[in-house]
Every structure is written in structure tokens, then in C-alpha cells.
C-alpha positions as CSV (number, residue, x, y, z in Angstrom):
1,M,16.9,-13.0,-26.6
2,E,16.9,-15.2,-23.3
3,E,19.7,-13.7,-21.7
4,P,18.1,-10.2,-21.5
5,R,14.7,-11.6,-20.5
6,R,16.6,-13.2,-17.5
7,R,18.8,-10.5,-16.7
8,F,15.4,-8.2,-16.5
9,G,14.2,-11.0,-14.4
10,R,17.2,-10.6,-12.0
11,R,17.0,-7.0,-11.6
12,W,13.1,-6.7,-11.0
13,L,13.8,-9.6,-8.0
14,D,16.2,-7.4,-7.0
15,L,14.6,-4.2,-6.9
16,T,11.5,-6.0,-5.2
17,S,13.7,-7.5,-2.5
18,E,14.1,-6.2,1.1
19,N,16.8,-4.4,0.5
20,H,14.9,-1.5,-1.3
21,I,12.0,-0.6,0.8
22,L,10.8,2.4,-0.7
23,V,9.9,0.8,-4.1
24,A,6.6,-0.6,-3.1
25,P,5.5,2.8,-1.3
26,L,6.5,5.2,-4.0
27,I,4.7,2.8,-6.5
28,S,1.7,2.8,-4.7
29,L,1.6,6.7,-4.0
30,A,2.4,6.6,-8.0
31,A,-0.6,4.5,-8.7
32,F,-2.8,6.7,-6.7
33,I,-2.1,9.8,-8.6
34,C,-2.4,8.3,-12.2
35,I,-5.6,7.1,-10.6
36,A,-6.7,10.6,-9.7
37,L,-5.9,11.9,-13.6
38,G,-7.3,9.0,-15.0
39,N,-11.0,10.3,-15.2
40,K,-9.2,13.2,-17.6
41,S,-6.4,11.2,-19.4
42,I,-6.6,7.8,-20.8
43,V,-2.6,7.7,-20.7
44,A,-2.5,8.4,-16.8
45,A,-5.5,5.6,-16.6
46,L,-2.9,2.6,-18.7
47,I,0.1,4.1,-16.6
48,A,-1.7,3.4,-13.2
49,L,-2.8,-0.2,-14.9
50,L,0.7,-0.9,-15.3
51,L,1.6,0.4,-11.8
52,Q,-1.0,-1.7,-10.2
53,S,0.4,-4.4,-12.4
54,A,3.9,-4.2,-10.9
55,L,2.2,-3.5,-6.9
56,F,0.6,-6.9,-7.8
57,Q,3.5,-8.5,-8.1
58,I,5.6,-6.8,-5.3
59,A,2.8,-7.7,-3.0
60,V,1.2,-10.9,-3.9
61,V,3.6,-12.7,-6.4
62,A,6.7,-12.3,-4.8
63,H,5.6,-14.4,-1.9
64,I,5.4,-17.2,-3.9
65,R,8.1,-19.7,-3.0
66,Q,7.8,-22.3,-6.1
67,P,9.9,-20.9,-9.0
68,Q,7.8,-22.4,-11.7
69,V,4.6,-21.2,-10.2
70,R,6.1,-17.7,-9.9
71,R,7.0,-17.6,-12.9
72,I,3.7,-18.3,-14.5
73,A,2.3,-15.6,-11.9
74,Y,4.4,-12.8,-13.2
75,M,3.3,-13.6,-16.6
76,T,0.0,-13.5,-16.1
77,A,-0.5,-10.7,-13.4
78,P,-0.5,-8.2,-15.8
79,F,-3.8,-9.9,-18.1
80,L,-5.3,-10.8,-14.9
81,I,-5.8,-7.0,-13.8
82,I,-6.7,-6.4,-16.8
83,A,-9.6,-8.9,-17.0
84,I,-10.9,-7.4,-13.5
85,V,-10.8,-3.9,-14.9
86,I,-12.7,-4.9,-18.0
87,I,-15.0,-7.1,-16.0
88,A,-15.5,-4.3,-13.6
89,G,-16.2,-2.1,-16.7
90,A,-18.8,-3.9,-18.3
91,L,-20.5,-4.6,-14.8
92,A,-21.1,-0.7,-14.3
93,R,-22.4,-0.6,-18.1
94,L,-25.1,-3.1,-17.7
95,V,-26.0,-2.0,-13.8
96,G,-25.9,1.4,-14.8
97,V,-24.3,2.2,-11.4
98,D,-20.2,3.0,-10.5
99,S,-19.9,-0.7,-10.2
100,G,-16.2,-0.1,-12.2
101,R,-15.1,2.1,-9.4
102,F,-15.9,-0.1,-6.8
103,V,-14.3,-3.0,-8.0
104,L,-11.1,-0.5,-8.8
105,M,-10.7,1.0,-5.4
106,V,-11.4,-2.3,-3.7
107,F,-8.6,-4.0,-5.7
108,S,-5.9,-1.1,-4.9
109,A,-7.0,-1.0,-1.3
110,G,-6.0,-4.7,-1.1
111,L,-2.9,-3.8,-3.3
112,T,-2.1,-1.6,-0.5
113,L,-2.9,-3.5,2.4
114,G,-0.9,-6.2,1.0
115,V,2.1,-3.9,0.7
116,I,1.5,-2.8,4.4
117,V,1.7,-6.6,5.7
118,R,4.8,-6.9,3.9
119,I,6.4,-3.7,5.0
120,F,5.4,-4.6,8.6
121,G,6.4,-8.6,8.2
122,R,9.9,-7.1,7.7
123,V,9.6,-5.0,10.9
124,A,8.4,-7.7,13.2
125,K,11.0,-10.3,11.5
126,A,14.0,-7.5,12.2
127,P,16.5,-9.4,14.4
128,I,18.1,-6.2,15.3
129,I,16.1,-2.4,15.6
130,N,18.2,-0.7,13.3
131,A,17.2,2.5,11.3
132,G,16.1,0.4,8.3
133,V,13.5,-1.1,10.8
134,V,12.4,2.4,12.1
135,V,12.1,3.8,8.1
136,N,9.7,0.5,7.9
137,A,7.4,1.3,10.8
138,V,7.0,5.1,9.4
139,T,6.3,3.7,5.9
140,V,3.4,1.6,7.3
141,Y,2.1,4.4,8.8
142,L,2.0,6.3,5.6
143,M,0.8,3.9,3.5
144,L,-2.1,3.4,5.9
145,G,-3.5,6.9,4.8
146,L,-3.4,6.0,1.2
147,F,-5.3,2.1,2.3
148,F,-8.0,4.7,4.2
149,A,-8.5,6.9,1.1
150,Y,-8.8,4.0,-1.4
151,V,-11.4,2.6,1.4
152,Y,-13.5,5.9,1.4
153,M,-13.5,5.7,-2.5
154,S,-14.8,2.3,-2.3
155,L,-17.4,3.2,0.2
156,S,-18.8,6.1,-1.8
157,A,-18.8,4.0,-4.7
158,A,-20.7,1.2,-3.3
159,A,-23.3,3.7,-1.7
160,G,-23.7,5.5,-5.0
161,E,-23.5,9.1,-3.4
162,A,-21.1,11.5,-2.1
163,F,-18.9,10.7,0.7
164,F,-18.5,13.8,1.9
165,A,-21.2,16.0,3.4
166,Q,-19.9,19.2,1.9
167,G,-21.2,18.2,-1.6
168,P,-20.5,15.5,-4.5
169,N,-17.8,15.5,-7.2
170,Q,-14.9,16.2,-5.0
171,P,-11.3,15.2,-6.5
172,T,-10.0,12.0,-5.7
173,T,-7.0,14.0,-3.6
174,V,-9.9,15.2,-1.4
175,F,-10.1,11.7,-0.3
176,L,-6.0,11.2,0.4
177,Y,-6.0,15.0,2.0
178,F,-9.3,13.7,4.4
179,S,-7.3,10.6,4.9
180,Y,-4.2,11.7,5.9
181,I,-5.9,14.5,8.5
182,T,-7.9,11.8,9.9
183,L,-5.0,9.2,10.0
184,A,-2.8,12.2,12.4
185,T,-5.9,13.3,14.2
186,V,-5.7,16.4,13.3
187,G,-9.5,17.1,12.6
188,Y,-10.1,20.4,10.5
189,G,-13.6,19.7,9.9
190,D,-13.7,21.0,6.4
191,F,-14.9,18.0,5.0
192,T,-16.5,15.1,6.9
193,P,-18.1,11.7,5.8
194,A,-22.3,12.0,4.9
195,F,-23.0,8.4,6.0
196,N,-22.6,6.3,8.8
197,A,-20.7,4.0,7.3
198,G,-18.1,6.5,5.9
199,R,-18.0,8.1,9.6
200,F,-17.1,4.7,11.4
201,A,-14.4,4.1,8.9
202,A,-12.8,7.8,9.8
203,V,-13.2,6.7,13.4
204,A,-11.2,3.3,12.6
205,E,-8.5,5.3,10.9
206,G,-8.2,8.0,13.8
207,L,-7.7,5.1,16.5
208,M,-5.6,3.0,14.4
209,G,-3.3,5.9,13.6
210,Q,-3.2,7.3,17.2
211,L,-2.5,3.6,18.7
212,Y,0.1,3.0,16.5
213,L,2.2,6.1,17.1
214,V,1.8,5.7,21.1
215,T,2.5,1.5,20.6
216,V,4.4,0.3,18.0
217,L,6.4,3.5,16.5
218,A,7.4,4.0,20.3
219,L,7.9,0.8,20.8
220,I,10.5,0.7,18.1
221,V,12.4,3.9,18.6
222,S,13.0,3.2,22.0
223,N,14.5,0.1,21.3
224,L,16.9,1.3,18.7
225,G,19.9,-0.4,18.9
226,R,18.7,-3.3,20.4
227,Q,18.7,-7.1,19.5
228,R,15.6,-9.2,20.3
229,N,17.5,-10.8,23.3
230,G,17.6,-7.0,24.5
231,S,21.0,-6.2,24.4
232,M,22.8,-3.1,23.1
233,V,24.4,-3.2,19.2
234,P,26.4,-0.6,18.2
235,L,24.0,1.3,15.4
236,E,27.1,1.5,12.7
237,K,27.5,-2.3,13.3
238,S,23.6,-3.0,13.0
239,S,23.6,-1.3,9.8
240,D,26.1,-3.8,8.0
241,T,25.1,-6.8,10.2
242,T,22.6,-9.5,8.0
243,P,19.9,-11.4,9.5
244,D,22.1,-14.6,9.1
245,D,25.1,-13.2,11.1
246,S,23.2,-12.0,14.1
247,L,21.5,-15.3,14.6
248,K,25.0,-16.9,14.4
249,D,26.1,-14.5,17.3
């Protein structure tokens, strides 16, 4: 019984390692979709809870250095998240407002921000600017849109009113649509924030999206194939070079 458990633990650690750069973003997107469907399906809500537990372990627990502490955190993380959801639901019933949704959205935004920080850390520490670094940088940009979607829903729940001036009861997917349209600075204008906090958040997202593209991503792409010291490295070699090998050189 112990051997399958250890085997599963090794596979999970490998799946959430630096070699699988798209695992956390895909789990984040799947969790958002399940949250969007959670009001109509208890199964979707439970799946979202499980995905949030996995995301918490990727974004937070995986960074714990001590093996014993990390093992305890892996075991207790799902129960911690369930407790947060239960407490939020109880507060919502007592206060009579949508405090449960506010806590869930803030918690989800925090997890998404943790994933962004982790992925951007790979970009900042990469010894060679290769295709993997570019993928990581683009993933950070895409995750910013998901993060601000959670921020907008948090603001709506905290204010207790419709986020959009176009009317209440907008589906969750509209928040995601509005976030990415704002991040890309397209500005269709079909949905607009109804109060100042939402407007300031939209301005922050638009500026962040534009500045990230013209500074961070542009700098990375222009230095594709270079080491940190500025020397050129063939791309086919850089893709097979590990950080330890590059440091030895």
C-alpha cells in the first residue's frame, strides 16, 4: 500500500516540476470553467474544489523546502481549502450578503497570482533565453487575464452590486471576456465597469498588458538564443542544455 502511494507522489512531483510548464495554467483555466458552471451543477463545484486543491499544492506547497513539512502540507491542503469554503458559506448565511463568493474569488485570485509568480520566476532565472522561456513569458501574459477576471468578480461581490453598467446577473464568462479584451487593449465598449473600483482595476490591467508586451516580452524575444552574459547560443543546443550545464560553461 505504501509503494503505490510513493509512486503517485513521485509522479505528482514530476508533473508539477519545471519540465511541465503548462500544467498549472491548464488547471487554472479548468478551475475557472468549473467555477463558472458551479452555480448550476454541484458536480462542477466539487471538481472546481479539487482543481483548486491541486493548484494550491502547485503554487504554494511545491515551494516548501523541508520534505516533512511539504508532506504534511500536501495532506492537509485539500482540507484547508474545504474549510475556507465552508466558513465562507457560513458567513454568507449569517451576514446575508455574497461574502462566500467574495472569499472564493479572492482565494482563486491569490492562487492564480501564485502561479504567475512561479512561472515568471522561471523566466527571470533562466540561464539561456530559449523557446521554453518565451512560452513561459506568454503564459504569464495569458494568466494575467485570468487573474483580473477573478479580481473583477471579487470587486462585484464586495460591492454587492453589478460590476457591469450593462446590467446585473452577467454570466461568469463575461468577466473572462471583459478581462482579456481589456488586457489586449481592444476596448470594444460592449461591457463597461459600473463603479470606480472596477474602472481603476480595468485601467491597471490595460496598462499592465500593454507594458508587459512592449517591455518584458519584447526584450525576451529580441534576446532569443542568448545566455545571460549576452553570448549567442544555437537554439538546438540551448533546448537540450540544462541550467547546471550552462553554469559549468
